[in-house]
N, C-alpha and C positions, 0 to 999 in steps of 0.2 A: 719257342713255341708261342703259339698266340694267346692273347688275352683271355680267349674263351677256353682254352687247353689250361692255362694256366687254372682258370674258376674250377673247371673239371675235378684237376689235378690237388686243388685244395692250396696252393702254390699263393702266398700274399703276393697281389700285385697294390704297386701302388697308383695305380689310373683306378683301380676301385675303390682304395683306401680313401682319396682325395675329393672323392664326388660327396658333395656336402646337403645336407639340409634337405634329406630322404626319413619318409617315416620310417625307414629299414633299418639294420646294422649294417657294416660292412661286411659282414659274414653273410649276410641273406641278400645283400646285394650280391654277392660273389658266384651264389646258389642261383640265382636267377638268370646271372650272365650266362651261365655254365650250362644253364637248362634251353636258353635262347630266348628265355622270357622278356628279358632285358636287353639294350645294346646301350653300351659306351662308345660312341663316334672319337676317335685317336689316334691318328697317324703320326708316328715317332719321329715324322718329320717336322709337321708342322706342333704338334705336344702341345693340342690347347687344353683348358678346362675340364676336370672331369664332367661330362654332362650325360645322366643316366636317364634311358628311355624304356619305360616297358611297365607291365603290372606292378600293380600296388603302389608305382612313387607317384610323386609330384606330375601332372599332365604338361607337358614341353610345348612352346610353340618356334617352329624356324620363320622366317622371314625369307622370301625371296628377292633379292638387289638385281642388279644386271644392266648392260647397255643395250639398246638394238642397232638394227642399221641404219636408223634415221637418227639417233638421239647416243651419243658415247661420249661423253665426258667424265674421265677417271675420278677426279675432284669428286664431281658430283654422287660418284656410285660411293667411294668414301666418306662421304657427307650423311648418305641413307646410311649405311652401317654405322655411321656415330648416333644416329637417331635412330634404330633400331636397336642397338646396347642398351641407351637410354633409358627406352621404356619395355625394356625385359624380355627381348628377342634371346633364346637358348641356343638357337643356331643359326646360321644364314647358308643360302646358298644362292650361288652365281651363276645366274642365267645367262649371260652376256652372249649376243648374237651379232654382235659390231665394233667397231676398233679393234684395237689390239687385243685381241681378246687373252692372249696368254699375259700379257703383261698385266692386264686388270685383273687377272684371275690371283698370281702372285703379289699384287699388290694390298688386295683385302685378305688373303693366308697373311703378309707380313704384317697388318693395321688390327688384326683383330685375334683374343684369347678362344672366342666362341667358336666352336667347331664347324667348319665349312666344306660345305656339301655342294655339288656340280652336277649335271648332266650329259659327262663327253661325249655321246652320240651328235648332240647341237654343234659340236664345232667341226668335228669330220664331215657333218651331214650338210653342214651350211657352205664346207667349200666347194666339195663337190656341187651344192647347188649354184654359188655363183661362178662357177667354172662351166658348168655344163648338166647336169640334171642331179638330185637325191640320190635317185636309185643308183650311180656310177659308183657310190662310197664300195668302199672294198670289204669284206671280213677282216683283213689284216690292218686298215686304216681305223674300224671301231675299238679293233684293240690296241693297238699303238694311243690311238685316243686315251681311251680309261688309263691306259699302262703312264702316258704323260701326266697326268692331270695329278695321279697316285705318287709320281716322284716331286711332285711339286709341293706335296703335305695337303692335299685335299682328304679330308677325316671320312666320309662318307659320298657314294656316287648312286644315283637312278640308272637302273639299266631295265631295259621292258623286256625280260627274258620269257617273260609270257604270252607275246604274242605269236603265236605257231601257226603255223599252216594249215594245222585245225580249225584254231580260234579264227584266224581270216573268213573261211569256209562258213562257219558260225555267224560272223558278221556280213558276209555278201547275204544269207538269206535271212536275215533277221528283220530286215525292214526298217532299220533305226533310222530315226528324225535327223539326230546330228553328225549320225558315221562317228568319225574321230577324229576327236578335239586337243587330243594330246599330241604336241608338236614331238617329242621322240618318237610318240606311237606312229604317226603317221609315215614319219621318215620309213620305220622299219613293215608297214603294212605295203606301201606302195615296193618296197626293195622284193620282199616276198612275191606279190603278184607281178611285177618286171621279171622278176628272173625264175618264178617258178621252182625256189629252193627253200629249205627252211631257214627259221631266224639262224644268223650264226651264234648270237647271245644266247640263244638255248641251245643250240647243236655242239656250242663248245662249251657247255655252261663248265667241263669241268676244267676248261684253261683259264676262265674269269676266275673259279675260283685258286687257280694257281696264285694270279695273281694279286686277289683282294687277300692270301697268307701272304707274300712276299713284304706288302705294303701294309698290312694290318687297316684297312678302310673296309667300313662297315656297307652290305651292301643291300642300297633301297631299292626293293623290288617293284618297280611302276607299275602304275596300274595306265596302260595305254589306251587302253578300251574301257577306260571311264564314263560314266555317261554326261554327254555334256548340256541336257535337258534336262528337266522334270519328267518328261515321257519314255525316254531311254532307260530310266532307273530300276536298276535291280533285273537288268536284261539276261538274256542267253552268253551275248556274246563277252558280258562281264564277269558273269561268273564263271564261265568257260575260261577265262584268262586265270580269274580266281583259284580255279582247281590247278592250273599248273605251279603256280606261284608259291602255294601250301607242297606240292612234291618238289620243288626247287629249295624252299627253308629246310626241310630234311636234308635235302644233299648237303646244303652249305652249311649243318650243324656237324656235320658226319667228319668234315675237314677241317672243322676250328674255325670256321668263318662265320662272325655272326651276320646277321641278316633281318631288316625288317620288312615291311610291307604295305605297299601304299594303295589308299582305297580312293571311293567318290569323293568327291565328282558332287550333280546335280544329284541331290535325293530327300524325296517328298519327310514331312516329320514323321510321319506315319510308319518309313520304312527304314529309317536309322538305325532304330533298337536292332531290327532283322540284318543288315547289313552288317553291326559290327559283330552278333553271333556267328554269323557264317564266316567272317573273316578269321573269327577266334578257333573256331571245330576246324576249316579246311586247313588252316594255318600251324595248327598245334600251337596257338598262344602267343605266337610272334609279336614282338610288339607294332601295332596299326596307325598308320599315319595318314592321314587323311587330311584332302583338300577342300576344305570348309566342314560340313558340304555345305553345298548351298539350296535354300527350302524353297527355291522361288525363282524363276527366270524372268521375273520382271522389273529388277531391282539394278540396272546398272546405273553406278552414279552412289551408290549405295549400299553395295553388295559385301564391304566389311560388314555391316551391320546382318546381312544375309546369313554368311560365313559364321560369323560369329553365333547365331541362334543355332544353325545344326552344329558346331562346334563343340558348344557345351552341353547340346543333348547326348551327342556322338561319346564325348569325354565320360559323361555320367554313364554310358550303359558299357567303357570299356577300352575306346580309342587311348590312345598313348600320347599321341604329337598329333599336333594341330597345323597344317599350312597354314601363316594369316593369308586372307584375301583383302585388297586393298578397293576401296571405291572408284579404281582406276579399270578393275578386272571387267573384261568384256569391250573395255574403251580405249587402251593406248595404254604406254608405257608409265609406271608408277612413278611421278615425282616426289620430292621428299615429303611434303605436307602427304599424301597419301601412304608413303610408307609409317609414317606417323601414325596416324591414323587407323592405319590396320594393324598394326603391332599393337596399338591397348585395346583395339578391338576383339584382337585374338587374347589377349593375355588376360582380359575381363573373362570371356569366355570361357580359358583353362583356370582360373581361380574360381569363377562358378561353379566348375564340377569338381574340382578338389572340395571346397567346403561340402560340397552333396556329398561326400565321398568320406567327410571327416575329417579331411586333410588341411590345415593352414588355416583354422578358422581364428587365431589370435590376434590376427592382422584387422578384421574386421573387427574384434572387441574392441581396437586401441581407436579404430577412427569411430565407431558407436561412443565410446567414453569421452572423446574429443568433443563431439556433437553436443554428448548431453552436458559438457560443461561451458558451452560456449567457447572452449580453448582450439582457435582457428588452428593456433600452428601446432600442435599436437594432433589435430585431424589430418594437416596436410601432410603431416610427415610420412603417411601410412597409405595415400590415395595414390591412386597407379598415374594419376597427371597432375603434381603438386602447382606447377608451373601453370597450366589454365584454371585452376581451383582459385589459386590467390589473386590470377588475372580477373577473374569474375567478380569474385570478392571485391575486391577494390572498387572497379567499374558499377557493379549493382547497390554498392552500398558507401556513397559517397561521404556520408557522415561519419563512416568506422564507428558505429554502434555496437554496443556487445551484441547484441542478436542480429540478424540479418533483414532487409528490406522486405520480406516477402510477409513477416509477422509484426515486426520491430517492437511495440510496447506489449503487445499480447502474446509475444513469444511461448510455447506451449512449454519450452523446458523451464521458463523464470517463471510460470504463471502458476504451476504445480510445484516447483523449487519451493514457492513458500509454503504451503500448506504440508510436504511433507519432512521438510527435514527443519 
């Protein structure tokens, strides 16, 4: 039986029991998994730490790493992995498109206890693209790629099952500004248009469920038609795909397969709440995994900040899982510094949403008490980036005064302390 089926039958499952630091009991978590309102990516081949994602839980963040055709250094990717872990990633995805992709995936799995996700269609599509054309990949190759990743131990996979012939027709009629910005989405859109056939991942979804059951992988139902610009937010192609994904969520649950749903993309602040509500309604409360959202198009170089703004708001309204965005978004492959900045920004966004939802507020109290008592070590113990905070403290306060160089001898805490205590 699958993890989901164990939870449905009330069978104690060690994966559920080992999920720590959540605001619900193991029994309550098992109920959420049984109902499809939470997922725990845990392929037994990899056996990662139990990270629960979903309704009423702490907001989780994912960090994307991986190579490109122009930059493919395995050691650099493993260094990115270490940085992601250090600054609080809950999961990582290997999106490699260059070098020895199989080796890179296996090494990442070997070097982390975090759940690892991939987008298998990248590998088979890129192989064909570099031999002839993306549209030459076959249905069998798509499924073989998914199974290969599952056999290696990948814990969740993004699969663009909602891009159907109907959705592609909707896209053609939409007048979209940025058309298709998802790499996997573009592969399948081009394939459908070229072959004038249905998307195999949709047409043979039952077979996909068999593979997911066998290897206990979570299906992350991808948003291939996510808006790539503010102008395209919440348009017909996006919603058409989401309707289909909601139907596929129910089919997955019926087969005991865990599923979550990916979401936009570029969305202005005033549409984020509606996007979350629509997803939760159409997908019956399935965990919602959002890229950002990015709330403006004008900030390449600073898109980690743009994504954090949108991510905090989306998570407050009910999104469960934030995919980080780095300063290199829309510009190039992220380096180690980009990974650090993106991870920290996303972690702050997730924590800000947790606070607003009444979760994990004690850590903020500890930081504030450290500040109140000018106990720098206590404060730095709990902050998101203690290394940077300590470095700045040292650089900006050369005399090592008790207070900081902003106020010095007129430190507000010291002035009031003398009168109140």
